[in-house]
DOGU-516388 format. One line per field, with one value per residue: residue number from 1; x negated, z negated, y negated of N, C-alpha, C, O in turn. Coordinates in nm, 3 decimals. Last residue first. Layout:
tikol <- c(NUM:...)
neast <- c(X:...)
nup <- c(Z:...)
nnorth <- c(Y:...)
caeast <- c(X:...)
caup <- c(Z:...)
canorth <- c(Y:...)
ceast <- c(X:...)
cup <- c(Z:...)
cnorth <- c(Y:...)
oeast <- c(X:...)
oup <- c(Z:...)
onorth <- c(Y:...)
END
This chain:
tikol <- c(221:220:219:218:217:216:215:214:213:212:211:210:209:208:207:206:205:204:203:202:201:200:199:198:197:196:195:194:193:192:191:190:189:188:187:186:185:184:183:182:181:180:179:178:177:176:175:174:173:172:171:170:169:168:167:166:165:164:163:162:161:160:159:158:157:156:155:154:153:152:151:150:149:148:147:146:145:144:143:142:141:140:139:138:137:136:135:134:133:132:131:130:129:128:127:126:125:124:123:122:121:120:119:118:117:116:115:114:113:112:111:110:109:108:107:106:105:104:103:102:101:100:99:98:97:96:95:94:93:92:91:90:89:88:87:86:85:84:83:82:81:80:79:78:77:76:75:74:73:72:71:70:69:68:67:66:65:64:63:62:61:60:59:58:57:56:55:54:53:52:51:50:49:48:47:46:45:44:43:42:41:40:39:38:37:36:35:34:33:32:31:30:29:28:27:26:25:24:23:22:21:20:19:18:17:16:15:14:13:12:11:10:9:8:7:6:5:4:3:2:1)
neast <- c(-9.224:-9.040:-8.796:-8.752:-8.692:-8.450:-8.291:-8.276:-8.156:-7.911:-7.799:-7.774:-7.585:-7.364:-7.297:-7.193:-6.922:-6.912:-7.005:-6.839:-6.723:-6.927:-7.122:-7.370:-7.665:-7.998:-8.244:-8.576:-8.765:-8.904:-9.116:-9.242:-9.208:-9.037:-9.043:-9.133:-8.896:-8.700:-8.752:-8.748:-8.478:-8.216:-7.869:-7.651:-7.516:-7.440:-7.648:-7.919:-8.058:-8.377:-8.556:-8.856:-9.015:-9.252:-9.508:-9.565:-9.626:-9.369:-9.257:-9.423:-9.348:-9.087:-9.150:-9.268:-9.044:-8.889:-9.041:-9.016:-8.721:-8.602:-8.585:-8.352:-8.077:-7.959:-8.128:-7.930:-7.693:-7.598:-7.762:-7.861:-8.129:-8.232:-8.526:-8.665:-8.913:-8.941:-9.035:-9.237:-9.209:-8.870:-8.765:-8.801:-8.854:-8.606:-8.517:-8.695:-8.637:-8.372:-8.401:-8.541:-8.337:-8.144:-8.278:-8.318:-8.083:-7.851:-7.607:-7.363:-7.051:-6.999:-6.973:-6.773:-6.886:-6.794:-6.625:-6.715:-6.965:-6.887:-6.777:-7.008:-7.138:-6.971:-7.005:-7.282:-7.505:-7.695:-7.715:-7.801:-7.715:-7.897:-8.058:-7.816:-7.770:-7.647:-7.577:-7.711:-7.613:-7.479:-7.502:-7.500:-7.501:-7.653:-7.631:-7.818:-7.888:-8.097:-8.183:-8.243:-8.189:-7.851:-7.791:-7.769:-7.928:-7.814:-7.589:-7.434:-7.540:-7.421:-7.152:-7.163:-7.233:-7.000:-6.814:-6.922:-6.902:-6.624:-6.566:-6.687:-6.531:-6.283:-6.338:-6.631:-6.923:-7.008:-7.046:-7.209:-7.267:-7.453:-7.613:-7.861:-7.914:-8.175:-8.256:-8.496:-8.537:-8.665:-8.580:-8.450:-8.233:-8.076:-7.847:-7.804:-7.688:-7.891:-8.116:-8.016:-7.961:-8.215:-8.296:-8.111:-8.191:-8.448:-8.389:-8.249:-8.448:-8.620:-8.454:-8.416:-8.680:-8.709:-8.514:-8.611:-8.967:-9.197:-9.332:-9.164:-9.157:-8.899:-8.764:-8.739:-8.479)
nup <- c(-9.258:-9.195:-9.267:-9.064:-8.859:-8.958:-8.989:-8.720:-8.592:-8.728:-8.649:-8.377:-8.373:-8.521:-8.370:-8.120:-8.156:-8.274:-8.069:-7.861:-7.916:-7.849:-7.585:-7.546:-7.730:-7.789:-8.035:-8.090:-8.134:-7.905:-7.922:-8.256:-8.468:-8.413:-8.358:-8.105:-7.953:-7.940:-7.725:-7.518:-7.487:-7.547:-7.475:-7.320:-7.306:-7.617:-7.897:-8.041:-8.336:-8.466:-8.763:-8.941:-9.254:-9.411:-9.483:-9.477:-9.215:-9.105:-9.200:-9.065:-8.802:-8.811:-8.842:-8.598:-8.435:-8.524:-8.434:-8.155:-8.139:-8.191:-7.964:-7.844:-8.004:-7.980:-7.888:-7.719:-7.871:-8.083:-8.329:-8.638:-8.808:-9.088:-9.266:-9.554:-9.764:-10.014:-10.347:-10.514:-10.578:-10.613:-10.461:-10.395:-10.128:-10.016:-10.014:-9.837:-9.602:-9.560:-9.501:-9.262:-9.110:-9.116:-8.978:-8.723:-8.578:-8.493:-8.273:-8.378:-8.545:-8.816:-9.053:-9.258:-9.541:-9.681:-9.786:-9.675:-9.801:-10.064:-10.039:-9.982:-10.230:-10.397:-10.280:-10.317:-10.515:-10.539:-10.366:-10.409:-10.543:-10.726:-10.577:-10.354:-10.017:-9.837:-9.484:-9.257:-8.972:-8.747:-8.853:-9.042:-9.344:-9.503:-9.750:-9.894:-10.087:-10.197:-10.306:-10.642:-10.886:-10.821:-10.465:-10.137:-9.931:-9.603:-9.457:-9.526:-9.370:-9.122:-9.187:-9.253:-9.002:-8.855:-8.981:-8.916:-8.638:-8.610:-8.721:-8.531:-8.307:-8.392:-8.410:-8.200:-8.145:-8.091:-8.327:-8.530:-8.691:-8.705:-8.994:-9.125:-9.411:-9.583:-9.805:-9.975:-10.059:-10.117:-10.017:-10.076:-9.907:-9.638:-9.438:-9.233:-9.261:-9.205:-9.352:-9.615:-9.645:-9.647:-9.895:-10.073:-10.064:-10.165:-10.426:-10.516:-10.504:-10.702:-10.928:-10.945:-11.010:-11.260:-11.412:-11.416:-11.360:-11.235:-11.273:-11.437:-11.534:-11.523:-11.821:-11.913:-12.056)
nnorth <- c(-8.186:-7.999:-8.098:-8.276:-8.099:-7.987:-8.214:-8.300:-8.081:-8.068:-8.313:-8.267:-8.055:-8.189:-8.423:-8.419:-8.445:-8.699:-8.868:-8.918:-9.160:-9.331:-9.169:-9.029:-9.048:-8.954:-8.979:-8.980:-8.793:-8.757:-8.934:-8.959:-9.130:-9.447:-9.717:-9.774:-9.696:-9.893:-10.053:-9.873:-9.822:-10.013:-9.941:-9.902:-9.663:-9.485:-9.496:-9.345:-9.288:-9.212:-9.163:-9.206:-9.179:-9.365:-9.439:-9.701:-9.737:-9.718:-9.956:-10.137:-10.094:-10.193:-10.463:-10.516:-10.486:-10.697:-10.910:-10.877:-10.908:-11.150:-11.296:-11.198:-11.090:-10.845:-10.546:-10.291:-10.058:-9.923:-9.724:-9.598:-9.443:-9.305:-9.270:-9.115:-8.991:-8.750:-8.825:-8.896:-9.169:-9.291:-9.595:-9.853:-9.857:-9.831:-10.100:-10.221:-10.072:-10.142:-10.413:-10.400:-10.283:-10.485:-10.686:-10.578:-10.572:-10.750:-10.833:-11.081:-10.991:-10.748:-10.584:-10.388:-10.196:-9.880:-9.694:-9.457:-9.452:-9.412:-9.159:-9.017:-9.045:-8.898:-8.646:-8.600:-8.769:-8.956:-9.266:-9.589:-9.808:-9.887:-10.058:-10.214:-10.336:-10.559:-10.558:-10.806:-11.002:-10.948:-10.634:-10.328:-10.136:-9.868:-9.615:-9.340:-9.040:-8.766:-8.428:-8.350:-8.454:-8.427:-8.415:-8.302:-8.144:-8.223:-8.210:-8.424:-8.628:-8.575:-8.630:-8.898:-9.004:-8.942:-9.102:-9.355:-9.359:-9.367:-9.617:-9.781:-9.719:-9.814:-10.092:-10.160:-10.329:-10.574:-10.701:-10.447:-10.234:-9.952:-9.842:-9.652:-9.459:-9.318:-9.063:-8.902:-8.556:-8.262:-7.937:-7.703:-7.662:-7.791:-7.628:-7.455:-7.208:-7.024:-7.097:-7.106:-6.836:-6.728:-6.840:-6.739:-6.468:-6.483:-6.561:-6.333:-6.138:-6.241:-6.217:-5.944:-5.871:-5.995:-5.859:-5.600:-5.590:-5.360:-5.129:-4.862:-4.517:-4.283:-4.142:-3.810:-3.621)
caeast <- c(-9.313:-9.177:-8.850:-8.781:-8.814:-8.564:-8.327:-8.331:-8.288:-8.006:-7.822:-7.864:-7.722:-7.429:-7.339:-7.338:-6.971:-6.863:-7.084:-6.925:-6.638:-6.895:-7.017:-7.305:-7.527:-7.904:-8.134:-8.469:-8.691:-8.795:-8.998:-9.246:-9.338:-9.043:-8.986:-9.223:-9.015:-8.690:-8.737:-8.878:-8.563:-8.349:-7.985:-7.699:-7.628:-7.409:-7.514:-7.880:-7.945:-8.288:-8.485:-8.740:-8.983:-9.106:-9.477:-9.513:-9.735:-9.468:-9.199:-9.425:-9.485:-9.108:-9.075:-9.349:-9.160:-8.841:-9.023:-9.148:-8.792:-8.607:-8.692:-8.483:-8.168:-7.891:-8.113:-8.052:-7.748:-7.522:-7.749:-7.767:-8.067:-8.158:-8.428:-8.613:-8.828:-8.962:-8.929:-9.230:-9.301:-8.990:-8.751:-8.759:-8.966:-8.688:-8.447:-8.684:-8.772:-8.406:-8.325:-8.606:-8.464:-8.114:-8.236:-8.434:-8.125:-7.984:-7.679:-7.465:-7.151:-6.963:-7.040:-6.800:-6.822:-6.894:-6.609:-6.578:-6.957:-6.961:-6.689:-6.903:-7.194:-6.989:-6.872:-7.224:-7.383:-7.742:-7.634:-7.855:-7.634:-7.786:-8.107:-7.905:-7.752:-7.762:-7.537:-7.689:-7.695:-7.561:-7.451:-7.563:-7.437:-7.664:-7.588:-7.758:-7.861:-8.008:-8.182:-8.259:-8.315:-7.950:-7.765:-7.756:-7.875:-7.914:-7.694:-7.395:-7.572:-7.567:-7.191:-7.123:-7.323:-7.128:-6.797:-6.906:-7.033:-6.699:-6.516:-6.732:-6.674:-6.300:-6.295:-6.494:-6.869:-6.998:-6.917:-7.206:-7.132:-7.429:-7.496:-7.835:-7.849:-8.098:-8.218:-8.410:-8.548:-8.623:-8.633:-8.567:-8.215:-8.210:-7.864:-7.876:-7.602:-7.761:-8.131:-8.070:-7.851:-8.131:-8.373:-8.111:-8.055:-8.428:-8.466:-8.183:-8.330:-8.666:-8.505:-8.300:-8.619:-8.795:-8.506:-8.485:-8.849:-9.113:-9.404:-9.177:-9.181:-9.025:-8.748:-8.817:-8.545)
caup <- c(-9.297:-9.153:-9.347:-9.198:-8.850:-8.922:-9.108:-8.823:-8.548:-8.737:-8.790:-8.424:-8.320:-8.567:-8.510:-8.131:-8.090:-8.349:-8.191:-7.849:-7.927:-7.990:-7.636:-7.438:-7.728:-7.712:-7.982:-8.044:-8.252:-7.931:-7.847:-8.123:-8.453:-8.431:-8.485:-8.217:-7.957:-8.044:-7.856:-7.554:-7.546:-7.486:-7.563:-7.329:-7.212:-7.495:-7.847:-7.948:-8.258:-8.403:-8.652:-8.877:-9.127:-9.399:-9.461:-9.604:-9.312:-9.076:-9.239:-9.211:-8.842:-8.787:-8.947:-8.720:-8.415:-8.543:-8.578:-8.219:-8.098:-8.300:-8.056:-7.794:-8.009:-7.923:-7.979:-7.751:-7.766:-7.958:-8.255:-8.527:-8.758:-8.968:-9.216:-9.417:-9.731:-9.872:-10.249:-10.476:-10.470:-10.669:-10.478:-10.532:-10.217:-10.030:-10.094:-9.974:-9.661:-9.589:-9.619:-9.379:-9.129:-9.177:-9.116:-8.809:-8.649:-8.541:-8.324:-8.288:-8.491:-8.698:-9.054:-9.118:-9.480:-9.617:-9.833:-9.645:-9.655:-10.029:-10.076:-9.881:-10.110:-10.423:-10.286:-10.183:-10.519:-10.541:-10.434:-10.356:-10.429:-10.777:-10.608:-10.469:-10.124:-9.927:-9.623:-9.303:-9.091:-8.745:-8.736:-8.991:-9.220:-9.477:-9.621:-9.902:-9.962:-10.223:-10.213:-10.503:-10.871:-10.916:-10.602:-10.227:-10.059:-9.707:-9.424:-9.582:-9.513:-9.137:-9.138:-9.355:-9.116:-8.815:-8.986:-9.055:-8.701:-8.557:-8.786:-8.670:-8.306:-8.367:-8.528:-8.247:-8.197:-7.976:-8.261:-8.455:-8.700:-8.619:-8.908:-9.075:-9.280:-9.566:-9.668:-9.987:-9.966:-10.196:-9.978:-10.156:-10.051:-9.695:-9.557:-9.200:-9.279:-9.140:-9.208:-9.553:-9.648:-9.531:-9.773:-10.047:-10.026:-10.027:-10.341:-10.513:-10.420:-10.563:-10.889:-10.917:-10.886:-11.149:-11.394:-11.346:-11.445:-11.206:-11.307:-11.319:-11.563:-11.465:-11.706:-11.930:-11.933)
canorth <- c(-8.296:-7.972:-7.987:-8.329:-8.179:-7.901:-8.136:-8.388:-8.128:-7.956:-8.285:-8.373:-8.035:-8.066:-8.431:-8.414:-8.324:-8.583:-8.850:-8.800:-9.041:-9.313:-9.259:-9.104:-9.000:-9.035:-8.899:-9.067:-8.837:-8.663:-8.975:-8.901:-9.064:-9.302:-9.673:-9.804:-9.610:-9.790:-10.117:-9.932:-9.718:-10.026:-9.951:-10.040:-9.684:-9.559:-9.465:-9.451:-9.238:-9.310:-9.099:-9.268:-9.113:-9.349:-9.297:-9.651:-9.750:-9.614:-9.827:-10.132:-10.064:-10.050:-10.393:-10.525:-10.399:-10.561:-10.893:-10.862:-10.787:-11.051:-11.332:-11.154:-11.205:-10.961:-10.658:-10.364:-10.144:-9.907:-9.849:-9.587:-9.566:-9.264:-9.367:-9.102:-9.105:-8.780:-8.806:-8.754:-9.129:-9.228:-9.450:-9.828:-9.887:-9.710:-9.999:-10.270:-10.073:-10.003:-10.373:-10.461:-10.212:-10.355:-10.711:-10.604:-10.452:-10.786:-10.716:-11.030:-11.082:-10.826:-10.714:-10.423:-10.313:-9.967:-9.832:-9.501:-9.464:-9.535:-9.270:-9.024:-9.107:-9.041:-8.706:-8.610:-8.689:-8.818:-9.166:-9.464:-9.766:-9.805:-9.923:-10.216:-10.237:-10.563:-10.542:-10.669:-10.985:-11.069:-10.706:-10.449:-10.176:-10.012:-9.667:-9.473:-9.113:-8.878:-8.542:-8.308:-8.384:-8.475:-8.374:-8.416:-8.098:-8.232:-8.113:-8.295:-8.624:-8.561:-8.498:-8.801:-9.019:-8.887:-8.957:-9.313:-9.361:-9.252:-9.497:-9.787:-9.692:-9.671:-10.016:-10.176:-10.203:-10.484:-10.723:-10.573:-10.293:-10.068:-9.828:-9.788:-9.466:-9.441:-9.096:-9.020:-8.669:-8.377:-8.068:-7.737:-7.646:-7.779:-7.711:-7.577:-7.326:-7.010:-7.078:-7.227:-6.932:-6.700:-6.864:-6.883:-6.506:-6.440:-6.650:-6.464:-6.124:-6.229:-6.348:-6.029:-5.823:-6.035:-6.004:-5.628:-5.603:-5.476:-5.253:-4.948:-4.658:-4.331:-4.231:-3.932:-3.668)
ceast <- c(-9.387:-9.277:-8.993:-8.843:-8.852:-8.694:-8.446:-8.375:-8.354:-8.146:-7.925:-7.899:-7.820:-7.568:-7.414:-7.387:-7.121:-6.918:-7.042:-7.005:-6.721:-6.812:-6.999:-7.205:-7.449:-7.768:-8.037:-8.363:-8.589:-8.713:-8.878:-9.113:-9.354:-9.184:-9.017:-9.172:-9.111:-8.816:-8.744:-8.871:-8.697:-8.442:-8.114:-7.823:-7.684:-7.532:-7.485:-7.750:-7.894:-8.179:-8.386:-8.688:-8.854:-9.076:-9.327:-9.474:-9.695:-9.581:-9.300:-9.367:-9.496:-9.249:-9.091:-9.281:-9.249:-8.956:-8.977:-9.139:-8.930:-8.697:-8.704:-8.597:-8.307:-7.982:-8.050:-8.021:-7.874:-7.575:-7.676:-7.757:-7.978:-8.083:-8.365:-8.516:-8.794:-8.865:-8.979:-9.120:-9.291:-9.077:-8.881:-8.748:-8.931:-8.812:-8.536:-8.621:-8.766:-8.544:-8.355:-8.534:-8.538:-8.242:-8.204:-8.394:-8.236:-8.032:-7.821:-7.545:-7.253:-7.076:-6.995:-6.856:-6.864:-6.826:-6.705:-6.558:-6.818:-6.957:-6.756:-6.804:-7.088:-7.045:-6.882:-7.089:-7.310:-7.624:-7.695:-7.791:-7.695:-7.695:-7.996:-7.956:-7.856:-7.744:-7.662:-7.638:-7.675:-7.649:-7.538:-7.491:-7.499:-7.593:-7.605:-7.719:-7.797:-7.994:-8.081:-8.259:-8.340:-8.076:-7.876:-7.719:-7.868:-7.848:-7.808:-7.498:-7.540:-7.602:-7.340:-7.162:-7.290:-7.227:-6.927:-6.895:-7.026:-6.837:-6.593:-6.691:-6.733:-6.447:-6.317:-6.464:-6.729:-6.936:-6.899:-7.073:-7.131:-7.284:-7.467:-7.727:-7.821:-8.045:-8.136:-8.382:-8.454:-8.645:-8.577:-8.622:-8.330:-8.198:-8.002:-7.896:-7.670:-7.675:-7.995:-8.071:-7.894:-8.009:-8.285:-8.188:-8.050:-8.290:-8.450:-8.255:-8.259:-8.548:-8.549:-8.344:-8.501:-8.733:-8.588:-8.472:-8.727:-8.992:-9.317:-9.245:-9.195:-9.040:-8.885:-8.805:-8.617)
cup <- c(-9.426:-9.200:-9.311:-9.285:-8.984:-8.923:-9.079:-8.944:-8.657:-8.698:-8.807:-8.570:-8.366:-8.507:-8.554:-8.275:-8.110:-8.290:-8.267:-7.976:-7.924:-8.011:-7.786:-7.490:-7.632:-7.708:-7.908:-7.979:-8.219:-8.053:-7.870:-8.054:-8.313:-8.412:-8.515:-8.351:-8.072:-8.058:-7.969:-7.689:-7.591:-7.556:-7.482:-7.416:-7.216:-7.409:-7.724:-7.880:-8.173:-8.323:-8.598:-8.765:-9.070:-9.260:-9.464:-9.596:-9.448:-9.178:-9.219:-9.260:-8.994:-8.830:-8.934:-8.836:-8.539:-8.531:-8.610:-8.370:-8.161:-8.267:-8.173:-7.890:-7.963:-7.914:-7.909:-7.839:-7.810:-7.848:-8.124:-8.460:-8.638:-8.919:-9.091:-9.387:-9.582:-9.834:-10.108:-10.374:-10.429:-10.560:-10.529:-10.563:-10.363:-10.115:-10.119:-10.065:-9.808:-9.653:-9.660:-9.508:-9.250:-9.204:-9.188:-8.955:-8.750:-8.637:-8.362:-8.356:-8.402:-8.650:-8.938:-9.117:-9.334:-9.537:-9.766:-9.680:-9.616:-9.879:-10.042:-9.911:-10.002:-10.300:-10.307:-10.183:-10.387:-10.555:-10.426:-10.435:-10.354:-10.665:-10.659:-10.494:-10.234:-10.041:-9.709:-9.445:-9.135:-8.868:-8.723:-8.867:-9.174:-9.345:-9.617:-9.760:-9.990:-10.096:-10.253:-10.413:-10.731:-10.908:-10.692:-10.366:-10.157:-9.840:-9.524:-9.552:-9.575:-9.286:-9.156:-9.315:-9.224:-8.932:-8.949:-9.066:-8.845:-8.620:-8.739:-8.743:-8.446:-8.365:-8.510:-8.368:-8.252:-8.016:-8.136:-8.383:-8.636:-8.634:-8.837:-8.969:-9.246:-9.423:-9.667:-9.846:-10.007:-10.110:-10.068:-10.126:-10.133:-9.847:-9.616:-9.320:-9.237:-9.151:-9.137:-9.402:-9.585:-9.528:-9.650:-9.921:-9.991:-9.977:-10.193:-10.420:-10.406:-10.468:-10.743:-10.871:-10.846:-11.016:-11.275:-11.317:-11.360:-11.296:-11.290:-11.358:-11.433:-11.494:-11.656:-11.804:-11.962)
cnorth <- c(-8.264:-8.077:-7.952:-8.220:-8.239:-7.981:-8.043:-8.306:-8.213:-7.999:-8.174:-8.351:-8.142:-8.044:-8.306:-8.409:-8.307:-8.453:-8.724:-8.773:-8.913:-9.187:-9.239:-9.207:-9.089:-8.967:-8.991:-8.979:-8.946:-8.701:-8.884:-8.932:-9.006:-9.248:-9.528:-9.753:-9.644:-9.705:-10.015:-10.002:-9.774:-9.928:-9.963:-10.052:-9.825:-9.580:-9.550:-9.412:-9.353:-9.239:-9.200:-9.178:-9.172:-9.296:-9.270:-9.504:-9.697:-9.617:-9.715:-10.001:-10.052:-10.009:-10.243:-10.453:-10.399:-10.462:-10.751:-10.843:-10.775:-10.934:-11.235:-11.186:-11.159:-11.083:-10.779:-10.485:-10.214:-9.998:-9.824:-9.723:-9.536:-9.388:-9.308:-9.215:-9.105:-8.890:-8.836:-8.726:-8.983:-9.168:-9.390:-9.679:-9.858:-9.733:-9.877:-10.164:-10.113:-9.993:-10.229:-10.423:-10.267:-10.276:-10.581:-10.625:-10.480:-10.676:-10.755:-10.918:-11.012:-10.916:-10.801:-10.564:-10.330:-10.077:-9.930:-9.648:-9.514:-9.558:-9.403:-9.136:-9.119:-9.112:-8.857:-8.678:-8.708:-8.722:-9.026:-9.351:-9.649:-9.756:-9.830:-10.074:-10.253:-10.464:-10.531:-10.669:-10.840:-11.079:-10.829:-10.502:-10.307:-10.039:-9.818:-9.516:-9.248:-8.960:-8.648:-8.431:-8.333:-8.389:-8.423:-8.366:-8.214:-8.194:-8.116:-8.186:-8.490:-8.546:-8.474:-8.659:-8.917:-8.890:-8.886:-9.162:-9.314:-9.244:-9.373:-9.660:-9.690:-9.632:-9.866:-10.089:-10.229:-10.351:-10.638:-10.585:-10.432:-10.115:-9.959:-9.778:-9.612:-9.445:-9.223:-9.068:-8.781:-8.501:-8.177:-7.876:-7.703:-7.777:-7.686:-7.667:-7.454:-7.133:-7.077:-7.214:-7.063:-6.792:-6.843:-6.916:-6.654:-6.480:-6.614:-6.560:-6.258:-6.221:-6.348:-6.168:-5.911:-5.994:-6.051:-5.777:-5.631:-5.478:-5.377:-5.077:-4.736:-4.479:-4.277:-4.016:-3.800)
oeast <- c(-9.466:-9.398:-9.060:-8.931:-8.971:-8.794:-8.532:-8.485:-8.473:-8.244:-8.014:-8.014:-7.937:-7.662:-7.519:-7.507:-7.171:-6.956:-7.127:-7.065:-6.679:-6.828:-7.051:-7.205:-7.461:-7.758:-7.999:-8.391:-8.522:-8.604:-8.764:-9.011:-9.464:-9.269:-9.022:-9.247:-9.167:-8.840:-8.788:-8.971:-8.753:-8.479:-8.119:-7.878:-7.757:-7.638:-7.502:-7.741:-7.833:-8.206:-8.317:-8.764:-8.755:-9.108:-9.282:-9.415:-9.779:-9.627:-9.315:-9.421:-9.569:-9.268:-9.106:-9.347:-9.298:-8.965:-9.019:-9.219:-8.961:-8.746:-8.803:-8.695:-8.374:-7.965:-8.083:-7.905:-7.920:-7.510:-7.692:-7.744:-8.015:-7.986:-8.435:-8.434:-8.882:-8.747:-9.049:-9.112:-9.332:-9.025:-8.990:-8.724:-9.020:-8.870:-8.540:-8.667:-8.825:-8.565:-8.364:-8.597:-8.592:-8.254:-8.233:-8.468:-8.246:-8.023:-7.902:-7.550:-7.231:-7.185:-6.957:-6.796:-6.974:-6.722:-6.697:-6.483:-6.806:-6.947:-6.690:-6.753:-7.080:-7.005:-6.810:-7.060:-7.280:-7.639:-7.741:-7.809:-7.647:-7.607:-8.002:-7.903:-7.968:-7.705:-7.769:-7.654:-7.625:-7.747:-7.657:-7.429:-7.545:-7.621:-7.575:-7.769:-7.731:-8.079:-7.990:-8.329:-8.447:-8.070:-7.985:-7.627:-7.950:-7.728:-7.889:-7.495:-7.609:-7.684:-7.382:-7.200:-7.380:-7.296:-6.960:-6.959:-7.114:-6.885:-6.625:-6.769:-6.819:-6.484:-6.366:-6.551:-6.711:-6.900:-6.789:-6.996:-7.062:-7.191:-7.457:-7.746:-7.765:-8.121:-8.038:-8.474:-8.348:-8.759:-8.457:-8.703:-8.309:-8.158:-8.040:-7.957:-7.603:-7.596:-7.984:-8.033:-7.818:-7.958:-8.280:-8.151:-7.990:-8.275:-8.440:-8.192:-8.214:-8.546:-8.520:-8.280:-8.487:-8.733:-8.543:-8.424:-8.737:-8.921:-9.358:-9.219:-9.234:-8.945:-8.975:-8.833:-8.562)
oup <- c(-9.474:-9.185:-9.387:-9.366:-9.016:-8.980:-9.165:-8.996:-8.683:-8.762:-8.891:-8.611:-8.392:-8.582:-8.619:-8.299:-8.117:-8.364:-8.319:-7.990:-7.977:-8.110:-7.843:-7.443:-7.638:-7.687:-7.961:-7.880:-8.308:-8.074:-7.857:-8.119:-8.259:-8.348:-8.632:-8.448:-8.132:-8.165:-8.080:-7.759:-7.691:-7.671:-7.364:-7.430:-7.125:-7.434:-7.726:-7.815:-8.224:-8.253:-8.675:-8.684:-9.142:-9.160:-9.514:-9.690:-9.526:-9.224:-9.304:-9.353:-9.046:-8.887:-9.034:-8.919:-8.580:-8.608:-8.709:-8.429:-8.216:-8.358:-8.246:-7.897:-8.037:-7.826:-7.795:-7.862:-7.923:-7.744:-8.061:-8.527:-8.548:-8.981:-8.999:-9.471:-9.496:-9.869:-10.085:-10.321:-10.318:-10.459:-10.490:-10.678:-10.446:-10.167:-10.231:-10.177:-9.893:-9.747:-9.778:-9.612:-9.331:-9.307:-9.307:-9.046:-8.852:-8.759:-8.276:-8.478:-8.357:-8.708:-8.959:-9.174:-9.294:-9.475:-9.791:-9.612:-9.532:-9.834:-9.995:-9.819:-9.936:-10.268:-10.243:-10.096:-10.348:-10.602:-10.320:-10.556:-10.246:-10.689:-10.637:-10.438:-10.211:-10.151:-9.659:-9.519:-9.057:-8.871:-8.693:-8.790:-9.255:-9.245:-9.715:-9.663:-10.092:-10.007:-10.333:-10.441:-10.703:-10.921:-10.645:-10.383:-10.248:-9.858:-9.529:-9.615:-9.666:-9.322:-9.199:-9.399:-9.280:-8.959:-9.005:-9.152:-8.892:-8.652:-8.819:-8.817:-8.477:-8.415:-8.601:-8.423:-8.341:-7.930:-8.082:-8.378:-8.683:-8.595:-8.900:-8.866:-9.326:-9.327:-9.741:-9.774:-10.066:-10.091:-10.093:-10.203:-10.246:-9.908:-9.640:-9.307:-9.208:-9.061:-9.023:-9.330:-9.510:-9.420:-9.561:-9.848:-9.890:-9.862:-10.107:-10.343:-10.297:-10.365:-10.669:-10.785:-10.730:-10.921:-11.197:-11.211:-11.247:-11.308:-11.327:-11.466:-11.330:-11.480:-11.735:-11.694:-12.025)
onorth <- c(-8.345:-8.061:-7.882:-8.248:-8.251:-7.936:-8.024:-8.326:-8.199:-7.960:-8.184:-8.367:-8.112:-8.018:-8.317:-8.393:-8.195:-8.362:-8.651:-8.666:-8.810:-9.117:-9.143:-9.320:-9.212:-8.846:-9.096:-8.912:-8.998:-8.648:-8.927:-8.953:-9.002:-9.311:-9.490:-9.747:-9.553:-9.648:-10.046:-10.011:-9.729:-9.949:-9.928:-10.162:-9.865:-9.523:-9.672:-9.308:-9.447:-9.142:-9.268:-9.125:-9.187:-9.360:-9.167:-9.450:-9.652:-9.512:-9.627:-9.940:-9.967:-9.902:-10.173:-10.391:-10.294:-10.366:-10.692:-10.770:-10.669:-10.866:-11.237:-11.111:-11.087:-11.168:-10.811:-10.520:-10.199:-10.015:-9.719:-9.826:-9.460:-9.432:-9.265:-9.252:-9.095:-8.884:-8.934:-8.615:-8.949:-9.120:-9.433:-9.641:-9.841:-9.638:-9.826:-10.142:-10.047:-9.916:-10.198:-10.403:-10.191:-10.210:-10.567:-10.586:-10.411:-10.688:-10.788:-10.910:-10.899:-10.916:-10.916:-10.656:-10.293:-10.056:-10.050:-9.719:-9.604:-9.672:-9.496:-9.200:-9.223:-9.224:-8.935:-8.760:-8.821:-8.609:-8.984:-9.341:-9.612:-9.672:-9.709:-9.979:-10.299:-10.504:-10.499:-10.767:-10.759:-11.153:-10.818:-10.428:-10.387:-9.973:-9.887:-9.460:-9.269:-8.952:-8.622:-8.529:-8.278:-8.267:-8.456:-8.286:-8.223:-8.209:-8.024:-8.080:-8.445:-8.461:-8.367:-8.578:-8.855:-8.792:-8.781:-9.100:-9.241:-9.135:-9.285:-9.601:-9.608:-9.525:-9.799:-10.022:-10.312:-10.270:-10.630:-10.489:-10.522:-10.044:-10.065:-9.714:-9.686:-9.435:-9.235:-9.109:-8.758:-8.545:-8.184:-7.928:-7.748:-7.875:-7.572:-7.773:-7.553:-7.162:-7.122:-7.307:-7.124:-6.823:-6.927:-7.008:-6.692:-6.520:-6.701:-6.632:-6.294:-6.287:-6.441:-6.228:-5.948:-6.071:-6.135:-5.816:-5.679:-5.377:-5.487:-5.129:-4.680:-4.556:-4.306:-3.969:-3.890)
END
């Protein structure tokens, strides 16, 4: 018996099947397999945020990070905490390994004092300038209220403009009812990129829908 010839090799067929499997895996798990992004999380550790609030933010950050495919040659992430000042991460503090990043989140320091987001935003800008240009650059900022120092507001607005000029995409998570939406609007491309959460305790419940929204919108950039 003579076997019918086929124009497709077994290797090619398996490759197509594998790609289709990963496509549907992306759709069902929310994990972005092909996106190469550098994500910096800004976590509010001002004195208005207690120990439980800090812990809730940490778990939220880890949940969002797990939606990206952290790994060598894929996505990477860093964390900056802020209060009256901000932590000062180095380029080596951008992790391309989820376990290492989660450990960095667990080890993140509490700053305390008044809420001065501008220092964290400037720190994110400095850090993301060190990332290779082929990476999509994202900032996810968490805040539980408006700025403690009114004189910071115009400086914060300028910092947001700088992020935009550098094509850095910003998503804001406003916790509680003390935040000022007008302060956050200059940070985002559209108002839908500001997510509001009622309490720190609600962050866990909102982590999955917010994570999906961020990964979906990031994948469209």
